C-alpha positions as CSV (number, residue, x, y, z in Angstrom):
1,M,30.3,51.9,41.5
2,I,30.0,55.1,40.5
3,I,27.0,56.8,41.9
4,S,25.8,60.0,40.3
5,I,22.9,62.6,42.1
6,A,21.3,65.1,39.6
7,S,18.1,66.9,39.1
8,G,16.3,68.9,36.7
9,K,15.9,71.8,38.5
10,G,17.9,73.7,41.8
11,G,16.4,73.4,45.4
12,T,15.5,69.8,45.3
13,G,17.7,68.4,48.1
14,K,20.2,67.1,45.7
15,T,23.2,68.0,47.4
16,T,21.4,66.7,50.9
17,I,20.8,63.3,48.9
18,A,24.7,62.8,47.8
19,C,26.3,64.1,51.2
20,S,23.5,62.1,53.2
21,L,24.9,58.7,50.9
22,A,28.7,59.3,51.2
23,L,28.4,59.3,55.0
24,Y,26.1,56.3,55.0
25,L,28.9,54.3,52.8
26,E,31.6,56.2,55.1
27,D,34.4,54.7,52.9
28,V,33.8,56.5,49.3
29,Q,35.2,59.3,47.0
30,F,33.1,61.8,46.9
31,L,33.5,64.3,43.4
32,D,31.4,67.8,43.9
33,C,31.1,68.6,40.4
34,D,28.6,71.5,41.0
35,V,32.0,73.5,40.3
36,E,30.2,76.8,39.5
37,E,28.4,76.6,43.0
38,P,30.2,73.9,44.8
39,N,28.5,73.4,48.4
40,A,29.2,69.8,49.4
41,H,31.9,71.0,51.9
42,I,29.8,73.0,54.0
43,F,28.6,69.6,55.0
44,L,31.1,67.3,55.0
45,K,33.4,69.6,56.5
46,P,36.7,68.2,54.8
47,K,39.9,69.1,55.5
48,K,41.5,69.8,52.6
49,N,45.3,69.4,52.2
50,E,45.8,69.9,48.4
51,V,44.8,72.5,45.9
52,I,45.4,71.6,42.2
53,S,45.0,74.6,39.6
54,I,43.5,73.4,36.3
55,G,43.9,75.5,32.8
56,M,43.1,75.0,29.1
57,P,45.4,75.4,26.2
58,I,44.3,78.5,24.4
59,P,46.2,79.9,21.3
60,E,49.2,82.4,21.4
61,V,50.0,84.2,18.0
62,D,53.8,85.0,16.7
63,E,52.7,87.9,14.5
64,S,56.3,88.1,13.6
65,K,55.8,85.1,11.9
66,C,52.0,85.2,10.6
67,S,51.1,86.1,7.1
68,Y,47.3,86.5,8.1
69,C,46.0,84.2,5.5
70,G,43.1,83.5,7.9
71,K,43.7,79.8,7.7
72,C,43.4,80.0,12.3
73,A,40.0,81.9,11.7
74,E,38.4,79.7,9.0
75,V,39.3,76.3,11.2
76,C,37.7,77.6,14.6
77,E,34.3,76.4,15.2
78,F,33.7,78.5,18.3
79,N,34.8,82.2,16.2
80,S,37.5,82.3,19.2
81,I,40.1,83.5,17.2
82,I,39.7,86.4,14.1
83,V,42.3,87.7,11.5
84,I,41.4,91.7,10.3
85,K,44.0,92.9,7.8
86,D,47.1,92.7,9.7
87,K,45.9,91.8,13.1
88,V,44.9,88.5,14.5
89,L,42.5,88.9,17.6
90,V,41.9,85.9,20.5
91,F,38.7,85.6,22.2
92,P,40.3,83.3,25.0
93,E,36.6,82.9,26.9
94,L,35.3,81.5,23.7
95,C,38.5,79.2,23.0
96,H,37.4,75.6,23.5
97,G,41.2,74.0,23.3
98,C,40.7,72.0,20.5
99,G,44.0,73.3,19.1
100,A,42.6,73.2,15.3
101,C,44.1,76.4,15.0
102,T,47.7,75.7,16.1
103,Y,47.6,72.6,13.8
104,F,46.7,74.3,10.8
105,C,48.3,77.0,10.6
106,P,50.8,77.0,7.5
107,D,53.4,79.8,9.4
108,N,54.2,77.6,12.4
109,A,53.3,81.5,14.3
110,I,50.5,79.5,16.9
111,K,51.4,77.9,20.0
112,E,49.2,76.8,23.1
113,V,49.7,78.2,26.6
114,E,47.5,77.2,29.2
115,R,45.0,79.8,30.9
116,E,43.9,78.6,34.7
117,I,40.0,78.1,34.5
118,G,39.2,77.0,38.4
119,V,41.0,74.9,40.7
120,I,40.3,71.2,42.0
121,E,40.3,71.3,46.1
122,K,40.8,67.8,47.5
123,G,40.8,67.0,51.4
124,I,39.6,63.9,53.8
125,S,36.2,63.8,55.7
126,G,36.4,61.0,58.1
127,R,37.1,57.9,55.8
128,I,35.3,60.6,52.5
129,D,37.9,61.1,49.8
130,F,36.8,64.7,48.9
131,S,37.5,67.1,45.8
132,H,35.6,69.1,44.4
133,G,35.8,72.1,41.5
134,V,35.6,75.6,41.9
135,L,35.4,77.5,38.5
136,N,37.1,80.8,38.2
137,V,34.4,83.5,38.5
138,G,33.8,85.0,34.9
139,E,34.5,81.8,33.4
140,P,31.4,80.4,30.4
141,M,32.3,76.5,30.5
142,A,32.3,74.0,33.2
143,P,32.9,71.0,31.4
144,P,36.8,71.4,30.9
145,L,36.9,71.8,34.9
146,I,34.2,68.3,35.2
147,R,36.7,66.2,33.0
148,Q,39.1,66.8,35.1
149,V,37.5,66.2,38.6
150,K,36.2,63.0,37.3
151,R,39.9,62.0,36.3
152,L,40.7,62.4,40.2
153,I,37.9,58.7,39.8
154,R,40.4,56.0,41.2
155,D,40.3,52.6,39.3
156,N,39.1,50.5,42.8
157,K,36.1,48.4,42.1
158,K,36.0,48.2,46.0
159,R,35.2,52.0,46.4
160,D,32.3,53.3,45.6
161,V,32.1,56.6,43.9
162,I,29.4,59.5,44.7
163,I,29.3,62.2,41.8
164,D,27.2,65.5,43.2
165,A,26.2,67.4,39.8
166,S,24.8,70.6,39.3
167,P,21.4,71.6,38.4
168,G,19.2,71.2,35.1
169,T,20.4,69.4,32.2
170,S,22.9,71.4,30.8
171,C,26.0,70.5,29.1
172,P,27.6,70.5,32.9
173,V,25.0,68.0,34.0
174,V,25.7,65.8,31.0
175,E,29.2,66.2,31.5
176,A,28.9,64.6,35.2
177,V,27.1,62.1,35.1
178,N,28.2,60.6,32.0
179,D,29.9,56.9,32.5
180,S,28.0,56.7,35.7
181,D,26.7,53.6,37.1
182,F,23.3,54.7,38.3
183,C,22.0,57.9,38.5
184,I,20.0,59.4,41.5
185,L,17.1,61.7,40.1
186,V,16.4,63.9,43.2
187,T,12.7,66.0,42.6
188,E,9.9,67.5,44.4
189,P,6.2,67.3,44.0
190,T,5.3,70.4,42.3
191,P,4.6,71.1,38.9
192,F,7.9,72.5,38.3
193,G,9.8,69.8,40.0
194,L,7.1,67.3,37.6
195,N,8.6,68.9,34.4
196,D,11.9,69.1,35.3
197,L,11.9,65.8,36.1
198,R,11.1,65.4,32.7
199,L,13.4,66.8,30.8
200,A,16.5,65.2,33.4
201,V,14.7,61.4,32.7
202,D,14.8,62.4,28.7
203,M,18.7,63.1,29.2
204,I,19.1,60.0,31.2
205,K,18.0,57.8,29.3
206,K,19.5,59.1,26.4
207,L,22.7,58.6,28.3
208,K,21.6,54.6,28.6
209,I,22.2,55.3,32.4
210,D,19.9,53.2,34.7
211,F,18.3,55.4,37.7
212,G,15.6,55.8,39.9
213,V,14.3,58.9,41.9
214,V,14.2,60.3,45.0
215,I,11.1,62.7,46.1
216,N,12.3,65.5,48.4
217,C,9.5,67.1,50.7
218,D,6.8,64.3,49.3
219,D,3.8,65.8,51.2
220,I,3.6,69.5,50.6
221,G,2.8,69.1,46.8
222,D,0.4,66.9,44.4
223,K,1.0,63.6,43.3
224,E,1.8,63.8,39.6
225,V,5.7,63.0,40.0
226,E,4.3,59.6,41.6
227,N,2.2,58.8,38.6
228,F,4.7,60.4,36.0
229,C,6.8,57.6,37.9
230,E,4.1,54.6,37.6
231,V,3.3,55.2,34.3
232,Q,7.2,55.2,33.2
233,N,7.8,52.2,35.3
234,I,10.4,54.6,37.1
235,T,11.5,53.2,40.4
236,I,10.8,55.4,43.4
237,L,13.6,55.2,45.9
238,M,12.4,56.8,48.4
239,T,10.5,59.9,49.7
240,I,11.5,61.9,52.4
241,P,8.5,64.3,53.9
242,W,8.5,68.0,54.5
243,D,10.2,68.2,57.8
244,R,11.3,71.7,59.9
245,R,14.2,69.4,61.4
246,I,15.9,69.0,58.0
247,A,15.5,71.9,56.9
248,E,16.9,73.8,59.9
249,A,19.8,71.3,60.3
250,Y,20.6,72.4,56.3
251,S,20.3,76.1,57.4
252,S,23.1,75.3,60.0
253,G,25.2,73.1,57.9
254,K,24.7,69.8,59.6
255,P,24.2,66.7,57.1
256,L,20.9,65.0,57.2
257,L,22.2,61.8,59.1
258,E,24.0,63.7,61.7
259,A,20.7,65.6,62.5
260,L,18.4,62.8,62.1
261,P,20.4,59.5,62.6
262,E,17.3,57.3,61.8
263,Y,17.2,58.0,58.1
264,K,20.4,55.8,57.4
265,K,18.1,52.8,57.1
266,N,16.3,54.5,54.5
267,F,19.7,55.0,52.5
268,S,20.8,51.4,53.4
269,K,17.5,50.3,51.5
270,M,18.1,53.0,48.9
271,Y,22.0,51.7,48.3
272,E,21.1,47.9,48.5
273,M,18.2,48.6,45.8
274,I,20.7,50.5,43.5
275,T,23.6,47.9,44.0
276,T,21.2,44.8,43.5
277,G,19.7,45.6,40.4
278,A,16.2,46.3,41.9
279,I,15.1,49.0,40.0
280,S,12.2,49.1,37.4
281,K,13.8,49.0,33.9
């Protein structure tokens, strides 16, 4: 089963939930798809055993063959290639690697070359098969790297997969959670938390993925998130009270289940709800 963990905003405890669920399951594949700021490794502490360079194809123009007809610029939807009189300008950061310019060039003057956008680091943490993507600084597009990380998912029905997505509801999040069997949305009981939860719920519904909600720091805000879930018939999978011990464990890089093992029963109940289909529709 592929379980993704997402949140409408940052700082809700998404990675805490993802890492804790992985530690509860023990024999699991963990993919950190928050490639711009991956931090699950801080808590799971995997022993790194492989680094894979990830690139995407960009056009390279042989101007000795080019007639400067402008066809490449005409078909590029992203304005990543421009023809100015007798010069072709390529903007690699704008290129989506679609290959249209290469395909439509009448002079066969364009070929594709790989440009590294980041790396995938793989490792082992106990029985957890760990991988995360690390996007190069300055790279504007995370989805191509996220797609490569998700290709590591094993075709093994007996092993669960945990995907830690980035916060928000933008393209990287959609790419990370898409094709999940279930998504856990982590939120907090504040006006900001509710606003961004609404956006996340809309996103997940459009992707047609079953989901439930975890409310973190449940006792420091209001009850509007709970009211929203009740009205929308959304299952609350777990509530976690504000606890200084959790904050101290997080700040020292210690997983929740390691610091407070009594929470294991909470994750056991949540996992049972997810896998048995005991979720409001």
